[in-house]
C-alpha positions in Angstrom: -28.6 -52.3 27.0 -25.4 -52.0 24.7 -22.5 -54.2 24.7 -19.2 -53.5 23.1 -16.2 -55.8 22.7 -13.0 -54.1 22.4 -9.8 -55.7 21.2 -6.4 -54.2 21.4 -4.4 -55.7 18.4 -0.8 -55.4 17.4 0.1 -57.5 14.4 -2.8 -60.1 15.1 -3.6 -61.0 11.2 -2.9 -64.7 11.8 -5.2 -65.0 15.0 -7.7 -62.1 14.9 -10.4 -64.0 12.7 -10.5 -67.0 14.9 -11.0 -64.7 17.9 -13.6 -62.8 15.9 -15.7 -66.0 15.0 -15.6 -67.0 18.9 -17.3 -63.9 19.8 -21.2 -64.7 21.0 -23.7 -63.0 18.7 -26.3 -62.5 21.5 -26.2 -62.6 25.2 -29.5 -62.5 27.6 -30.1 -59.0 28.9 -28.0 -57.6 26.0 -29.9 -55.7 23.2 -27.1 -54.8 21.1 -23.1 -56.2 20.7 -20.6 -54.2 18.8 -17.1 -54.9 18.2 -14.4 -52.5 18.3 -10.6 -53.0 17.1 -8.0 -50.6 18.6 -5.1 -51.0 16.0 -1.8 -50.4 18.1 0.1 -49.8 15.0 0.0 -52.8 13.1 2.2 -53.6 10.3 0.2 -56.8 8.8 -3.1 -57.4 7.7 -5.0 -57.2 11.0 -7.0 -54.3 10.1 -7.9 -55.9 6.6 -8.9 -59.0 8.0 -11.3 -57.6 10.7 -12.9 -55.2 8.0 -13.4 -58.2 6.0 -14.9 -60.2 8.8 -17.6 -57.3 9.1 -15.9 -55.1 12.1 -17.2 -51.4 11.4 -15.5 -49.6 14.3 -11.8 -48.8 14.8 -9.4 -47.0 16.9 -6.1 -46.6 14.7 -2.6 -45.8 15.8 0.1 -44.7 13.5 2.7 -46.2 15.8 2.7 -48.8 18.5 2.1 -47.0 21.9 1.8 -50.2 24.4 -1.3 -52.2 25.6 -2.1 -49.6 28.1 -2.5 -46.6 25.6 -4.4 -49.1 23.5 -6.8 -50.0 26.3 -7.4 -46.4 27.5 -8.1 -45.5 23.9 -10.7 -48.1 23.4 -12.7 -47.5 26.8 -13.0 -43.5 25.3 -14.3 -44.7 22.2 -16.6 -47.3 23.7 -18.2 -44.5 25.8 -18.3 -42.4 22.9 -20.1 -45.0 20.8 -22.8 -45.3 23.9 -21.6 -48.5 25.7 -23.4 -49.8 28.7 -21.0 -52.5 29.1 -17.3 -52.8 27.9 -15.7 -56.3 27.7 -11.8 -56.2 26.9 -10.4 -59.3 25.4 -7.2 -60.4 23.6 -6.7 -60.8 19.9 -4.6 -63.9 20.2 -7.8 -65.9 20.9 -6.5 -66.9 24.5 -10.0 -66.4 26.2 -13.1 -68.1 25.1 -15.9 -65.9 23.7 -18.5 -67.9 25.3 -17.1 -66.8 28.6 -18.3 -63.3 27.8 -21.9 -64.0 29.0 -20.3 -65.0 32.4 -18.5 -61.7 32.7 -21.4 -59.4 32.0 -23.8 -61.3 34.2 -22.6 -59.4 37.5 -22.9 -56.2 35.8 -26.3 -57.0 34.6 -27.4 -58.1 38.1 -25.9 -55.1 39.6 -23.4 -56.8 41.7 -20.4 -55.2 40.5 -19.1 -52.6 38.2 -16.0 -54.5 37.1 -15.4 -58.2 36.6 -12.2 -60.0 36.4 -11.8 -63.5 34.5 -10.0 -65.6 36.5 -8.1 -67.9 34.4 -7.5 -70.4 37.2 -3.5 -70.4 36.9 -2.7 -73.7 37.9 -4.9 -75.2 35.0 -3.1 -73.2 32.3 -0.4 -76.3 31.1 1.5 -73.9 29.1 2.7 -71.8 32.0 5.9 -72.7 33.5 6.0 -73.6 37.3 8.1 -70.1 37.8 5.6 -68.0 35.7 2.4 -69.5 37.7 4.4 -68.6 41.1 5.3 -65.0 39.6 1.7 -64.5 38.7 0.3 -65.9 42.1 2.7 -63.5 44.1 2.0 -60.7 42.1 -1.9 -61.1 42.5 -1.5 -61.6 46.3 0.6 -58.2 46.4 -2.1 -56.4 44.4 -4.8 -57.7 46.3 -3.1 -56.4 49.4 -2.5 -52.8 48.3 -6.1 -52.6 46.5 -8.0 -54.4 49.4 -9.7 -56.5 46.6 -10.2 -60.5 46.7 -9.2 -60.6 42.7 -7.4 -64.1 42.7 -6.0 -63.3 38.6 -4.9 -59.8 38.4 -3.2 -59.8 35.1 -5.9 -61.5 33.3 -7.0 -59.1 30.4 -10.4 -60.6 30.1 -12.8 -58.3 31.9 -16.0 -56.2 31.9 -16.5 -52.7 32.8 -19.7 -50.9 33.5 -20.4 -47.6 31.9 -19.7 -45.8 35.3 -16.5 -47.8 35.9 -15.1 -46.9 32.7 -15.7 -43.2 33.3 -13.9 -43.3 36.6 -10.8 -45.1 35.0 -7.6 -43.0 34.5 -4.5 -45.0 33.2 -1.1 -43.6 34.4 1.2 -46.9 33.2 2.6 -47.0 29.9 3.1 -50.8 30.5 0.0 -52.6 31.1 -3.5 -51.3 32.5 -4.2 -54.8 34.4 -2.8 -54.0 37.8 -3.4 -50.4 38.0 -7.1 -50.7 37.1 -7.7 -53.0 40.0 -5.6 -50.9 42.3 -7.8 -47.7 41.3 -11.0 -49.6 41.5 -10.1 -50.7 45.1 -8.8 -47.1 46.3 -12.2 -45.5 44.8 -14.4 -48.3 46.2 -15.6 -49.3 43.0 -17.5 -52.8 43.4 -15.0 -55.4 41.8 -15.4 -59.3 41.6 -13.8 -62.0 39.7 -15.5 -65.1 37.9 -13.8 -68.4 36.8 -13.2 -68.7 33.0 -11.6 -71.1 30.8 -8.8 -70.4 28.1 -7.9 -71.6 24.9 -4.4 -73.1 24.0 -1.8 -70.3 23.6 -1.3 -69.4 19.9 1.7 -67.1 20.6 4.3 -66.4 23.5 3.3 -63.1 25.5 4.6 -59.9 24.2 4.4 -58.5 27.9 6.2 -61.3 29.4 9.7 -60.8 27.7 11.6 -62.5 30.5 11.0 -63.0 34.1 13.1 -60.2 35.5 11.4 -57.8 33.1 8.1 -58.6 34.2 8.8 -58.5 37.8 10.5 -55.2 37.4 7.9 -53.5 35.2 4.9 -55.0 37.5 6.2 -54.0 40.6 7.2 -50.6 39.4 3.6 -50.1 38.5 2.3 -51.2 41.8 4.4 -48.9 43.7 3.7 -45.9 41.7 -0.2 -46.4 41.6 -0.3 -47.2 45.2 1.8 -44.3 46.1 -0.5 -42.0 44.1 -3.5 -43.0 46.2 -1.8 -43.3 49.7 1.2 -41.2 49.8 1.2 -40.5 53.3 0.9 -43.9 54.3 3.9 -44.8 52.1 6.3 -41.9 53.3 5.2 -42.1 56.9 6.2 -45.4 57.4 9.5 -45.2 55.4 10.1 -42.0 57.2 9.4 -43.5 60.7 11.4 -46.5 59.9 14.4 -44.3 58.8 14.2 -42.2 61.8 14.3 -45.3 64.0 17.3 -46.5 62.6 18.9 -43.1 63.3 17.6 -42.8 66.7 18.9 -46.6 67.4 22.3 -45.6 66.0 22.4 -42.4 68.3 21.5 -44.4 71.5 24.2 -46.9 70.6 26.8 -44.2 70.1 25.2 -42.8 73.5 25.8 -46.1 75.4 29.4 -46.4 74.1 30.1 -42.6 75.4 29.1 -43.7 78.8 31.2 -46.6 78.8 34.2 -44.6 77.7 34.5 -45.8 74.1 33.0 -42.9 72.1 36.1 -41.8 70.1 36.3 -45.3 68.5 32.4 -44.8 67.2 32.4 -41.5 65.7 31.0 -43.0 62.6 27.8 -43.9 64.2 27.0 -40.1 64.8 27.5 -39.5 61.3 25.5 -42.2 60.0 22.8 -41.5 62.6 22.6 -37.7 61.7 22.0 -38.9 57.9 19.4 -41.2 59.1 17.6 -38.7 61.1 17.6 -35.8 58.4 16.5 -38.4 55.6 13.7 -39.8 57.9 12.5 -36.1 58.6 12.6 -35.3 55.1 10.6 -38.2 54.0 7.7 -37.3 56.7 7.8 -33.9 55.2 7.4 -35.2 51.6 4.7 -37.4 52.7 2.7 -34.5 54.2 3.2 -32.6 50.9 2.2 -35.7 48.7 -1.0 -36.1 50.8 -2.0 -32.7 50.0 -1.3 -33.3 46.2 -3.2 -36.3 46.3 -6.2 -34.7 47.8 -5.9 -32.3 45.2 -5.7 -35.0 42.6 -9.0 -36.8 43.8 -10.5 -33.4 43.4 -9.4 -32.9 39.9 -10.3 -36.8 39.0 -14.0 -35.8 40.5 -14.3 -33.0 38.1 -12.7 -35.0 35.1 -15.3 -37.8 35.8 -18.1 -35.0 35.7 -16.9 -33.5 32.5 -16.6 -37.2 31.0 -20.0 -37.9 31.9 -21.6 -34.8 30.5 -19.8 -35.2 27.1 -20.6 -38.8 26.8 -24.1 -38.8 28.0 -25.8 -38.2 24.9 -23.8 -40.5 22.7 
């Protein structure tokens, strides 16, 4: 059983050695542990420090492509290197290496294919009250749309079985954390969480530039990914609601007509017509999107089979 610990890095020369020193040298049930550095276009000595430490496997980017692309490239490389379990951790020493054994245990015991580290947000003193509330609310929304029970959906400390990694398709360019949980839920991939501890924050988050920016990008990701997997549900409810408004306005105008006041409410007819037309088109778009989603599932299954055959001898 081979475990590969992948670490996406972008200008992490100040913390990468501390992170590497904290990683476990052995874990019960694991025969081999290998470390992979995904260099996301670093301009400092991150790669040199890691190479001097003893890391042999690297995925280099010539320019910064973002966390989602780095994570995806890491999964591909880990599959190529023959990883049976893949653990993703941060290079800023936020997560404790000793918790990796706790992460991989459910996979070793065949209880899950994906395991997310629960940072227990309330215990992180560096997080402001507002940030904690945003994290909790975002996790609640992701739980609802993914139909999972993950309490800390933005945690980057997580483990994937080889089978789960083969199924992952990253669309977002912002972050993989929310997308992969929604994808796992929609594909019925067993996913659970385990409590973990965190170290003191070494630097501010590079994803969390501001509350507004984080909310905008996160909810855009949630809506986009959920719509990809459940387009008919999204467009059906939206279309029916729009049609309902149109029908209400139509009935309202009819009532005014019956009591002889129709001339003063002609605008209701115009607005009602707009809502009815838009609602109808939303329903039609939903039907078309559902057909596209069905084709996408077939293509994803084909991609899974191709990836499985490609990496089976690695």
